[in-house]
C-alpha positions as CSV (number, residue, x, y, z in Angstrom):
1,M,-147.5,57.5,174.3
2,K,-148.4,58.9,170.8
3,L,-147.1,56.8,167.8
4,F,-147.5,58.4,164.6
5,S,-148.1,55.8,162.1
6,F,-149.1,54.6,158.5
7,W,-150.0,51.2,157.8
8,R,-147.8,50.6,154.9
9,S,-144.6,52.5,156.9
10,L,-141.8,50.3,157.1
11,A,-140.2,52.4,159.7
12,T,-143.2,52.5,161.5
13,Y,-143.4,48.6,161.5
14,R,-140.0,48.3,163.1
15,V,-141.4,50.6,165.8
16,R,-144.6,48.9,166.4
17,I,-142.7,45.4,166.7
18,A,-140.2,47.0,169.4
19,L,-143.6,48.1,171.3
20,N,-145.3,44.8,170.8
21,L,-142.3,43.6,172.5
22,K,-142.2,45.3,175.4
23,G,-145.8,45.1,175.9
24,L,-146.4,48.7,175.3
25,T,-149.6,50.1,173.6
26,P,-149.2,53.6,172.6
27,E,-152.3,56.0,171.0
28,V,-151.9,55.6,167.2
29,I,-152.4,58.8,165.2
30,E,-152.5,58.0,161.3
31,V,-150.3,59.9,158.6
32,N,-151.7,59.2,155.6
33,L,-148.6,59.0,153.3
34,M,-150.6,58.2,150.1
35,K,-152.7,61.3,150.6
36,G,-149.7,63.4,151.6
37,H,-150.4,64.2,155.1
38,Q,-146.9,63.9,156.2
39,R,-146.9,67.4,154.5
40,D,-149.8,68.8,156.7
41,P,-148.6,71.9,159.0
42,Q,-149.8,70.1,161.9
43,F,-147.5,67.0,161.1
44,R,-144.4,69.3,160.0
45,A,-144.4,70.9,163.8
46,V,-144.1,67.3,165.0
47,N,-141.5,66.4,162.7
48,P,-139.9,68.7,160.0
49,M,-138.4,66.0,158.1
50,M,-142.2,65.0,157.4
51,A,-141.5,61.4,157.9
52,I,-142.9,58.8,160.1
53,P,-142.5,57.3,162.6
54,A,-142.8,60.0,165.2
55,L,-142.8,59.1,169.1
56,I,-144.2,61.6,171.6
57,D,-143.6,60.1,175.4
58,G,-144.4,62.7,177.8
59,D,-143.3,66.2,177.6
60,G,-141.0,67.4,175.4
61,P,-140.2,67.5,171.3
62,A,-141.4,64.1,169.4
63,L,-138.7,61.4,168.9
64,F,-138.2,60.5,165.3
65,E,-135.9,57.9,163.3
66,S,-136.8,54.5,163.9
67,L,-133.4,53.0,165.0
68,A,-133.4,56.3,167.5
69,I,-137.0,55.2,168.9
70,I,-136.4,51.7,169.1
71,E,-133.2,52.3,171.1
72,Y,-135.1,54.8,173.0
73,L,-137.3,52.0,174.0
74,D,-134.9,49.6,174.9
75,E,-133.6,51.9,177.3
76,L,-136.6,52.8,179.1
77,H,-137.9,49.4,179.2
78,P,-135.1,47.2,179.1
79,K,-136.7,43.5,179.2
80,P,-136.7,42.1,176.8
81,P,-133.1,43.7,175.8
82,L,-133.0,44.4,172.2
83,L,-129.3,44.9,171.8
84,P,-126.8,42.3,173.1
85,S,-124.4,43.4,176.1
86,D,-121.1,42.5,174.0
87,P,-119.8,45.7,172.4
88,K,-119.0,43.7,169.3
89,A,-121.9,41.9,169.3
90,R,-124.0,45.2,169.6
91,A,-121.8,46.8,166.8
92,R,-122.7,43.9,164.5
93,V,-126.8,44.0,165.6
94,R,-126.4,48.1,164.8
95,G,-124.6,47.3,161.4
96,L,-126.9,44.6,160.3
97,S,-130.0,47.1,161.1
98,Q,-128.4,50.2,159.6
99,I,-127.9,48.3,156.1
100,V,-131.9,48.4,156.0
101,A,-132.8,51.3,157.7
102,C,-129.9,53.6,156.4
103,D,-128.7,52.2,153.2
104,S,-131.5,50.6,151.3
105,H,-134.9,52.1,153.3
106,P,-134.3,55.6,152.3
107,L,-134.1,55.1,149.0
108,I,-137.2,53.7,148.3
109,V,-139.7,55.8,150.7
110,P,-142.8,57.6,149.1
111,R,-140.8,61.0,148.9
112,V,-138.2,59.6,146.9
113,R,-140.5,57.7,144.1
114,E,-142.6,60.6,143.8
115,Y,-139.7,62.9,143.3
116,L,-138.2,60.3,140.5
117,A,-141.7,60.2,138.8
118,A,-142.3,64.1,139.0
119,E,-138.7,65.5,138.4
120,F,-137.4,62.9,136.0
121,K,-140.2,61.4,134.7
122,V,-139.7,57.8,135.6
123,D,-143.0,55.6,134.6
124,E,-144.2,53.5,137.2
125,A,-142.4,50.4,136.0
126,G,-139.4,52.4,136.5
127,V,-139.8,53.2,139.8
128,T,-140.7,49.9,140.7
129,K,-137.4,48.5,138.9
130,W,-135.5,51.3,141.1
131,A,-137.1,49.8,144.5
132,Q,-136.3,46.1,143.3
133,H,-132.7,47.1,143.0
134,W,-132.1,48.6,146.1
135,H,-134.0,45.9,148.1
136,R,-131.9,43.2,146.4
137,V,-128.7,44.9,147.1
138,A,-129.8,45.2,150.5
139,L,-130.9,41.6,150.9
140,T,-128.0,40.3,149.0
141,A,-125.4,41.8,152.1
142,L,-127.7,40.8,154.4
143,E,-127.3,37.4,153.1
144,E,-123.6,37.2,152.8
145,H,-123.4,38.4,156.4
146,L,-126.0,36.1,157.8
147,A,-125.1,32.7,155.9
148,T,-121.5,33.2,156.5
149,E,-120.8,34.8,159.8
150,K,-120.6,32.4,163.1
151,D,-122.5,34.8,165.1
152,T,-126.1,33.8,163.1
153,G,-128.0,31.7,165.1
154,I,-131.7,31.4,165.3
155,Y,-131.7,34.9,164.7
156,C,-129.5,37.3,163.2
157,Q,-127.5,37.7,166.5
158,G,-127.4,34.5,168.0
159,D,-130.5,33.0,169.7
160,T,-132.3,36.4,170.6
161,I,-134.3,38.4,169.2
162,T,-132.5,42.0,168.5
163,I,-133.1,45.2,166.6
164,A,-131.3,43.3,163.7
165,D,-134.4,41.0,163.4
166,I,-136.9,43.6,163.4
167,C,-135.1,45.3,160.7
168,L,-134.6,42.1,158.8
169,V,-138.6,41.5,158.6
170,S,-139.3,45.2,157.5
171,Q,-136.9,44.8,154.7
172,V,-138.6,41.4,154.1
173,A,-142.0,43.0,154.1
174,G,-140.8,45.8,151.6
175,A,-139.3,43.1,149.4
176,T,-142.8,41.6,149.3
177,F,-144.5,44.6,148.4
178,F,-142.4,45.2,145.4
179,K,-142.7,41.6,144.1
180,V,-139.2,40.8,144.9
181,D,-138.0,36.8,144.8
182,L,-136.8,36.0,148.0
183,A,-136.0,32.6,147.0
184,P,-131.9,33.9,146.4
185,Y,-131.7,34.8,150.2
186,P,-132.4,31.5,152.4
187,T,-131.2,32.7,155.7
188,I,-133.1,35.9,155.3
189,A,-136.4,33.6,154.9
190,R,-135.4,31.4,157.6
191,I,-135.2,34.0,160.0
192,A,-137.9,36.1,158.9
193,A,-140.3,33.0,159.2
194,T,-139.1,32.6,162.7
195,C,-139.7,36.0,163.6
196,M,-143.1,36.0,162.1
197,A,-144.3,32.9,164.2
198,N,-144.1,35.3,167.3
199,D,-147.0,37.2,167.9
200,A,-145.3,40.5,168.8
201,F,-143.9,40.5,164.8
202,A,-147.4,39.4,163.5
203,R,-149.5,41.6,164.9
204,A,-147.3,44.5,164.1
205,H,-147.1,43.6,160.2
206,P,-148.3,46.4,157.9
207,L,-151.3,44.1,156.7
208,K,-152.8,43.9,160.0
209,Q,-153.1,47.5,160.7
210,P,-155.8,49.9,160.1
211,G,-156.5,51.0,156.7
212,A,-154.7,48.3,155.0
213,P,-156.1,46.8,152.1
214,A,-157.9,43.1,152.8
215,T,-156.0,40.4,151.5
């Protein structure tokens, strides 16, 4: 099993958490997003979208997109389960996850920030403001769901870790990178802190990965 990764990639962070929870240790292949290695022909052959993560498991083409990879891992290695068995609970977990992985994160990835700067001449402060805005939009929606809905427990869905928690901690990490104040989101902060007390989450954190800046 090979994981194409970069320390700062929030999508890859999500997959690393799932791998850790499942007790899997893939070979890690760095794709340095800051140096543009995602655009190299060798990696474009792996993922034409030029995005990470990508996962190669045995024969066949690489798997891509973090949520698809995580669900693949969950189906192949069902212990511990990362999706509830109840259909409505499963849909809620997927919905919470997609607020992060589909509605917010795609708007702040390097290729979008680079395009804003190159094509629209947005300066660094403007690009940061853009990223902060979309982080706050997602955090506000997540907080409303988690603070008001009865299905929220110790974690996003009851008292068991799910994909929603994996996505939530990646959103918090990204918000921290962009210096977004988390004080208005106490339920998110509580759940994230609970998750980060788990070694599978803590070991996967971007700042714990090779190549990350010293803290």
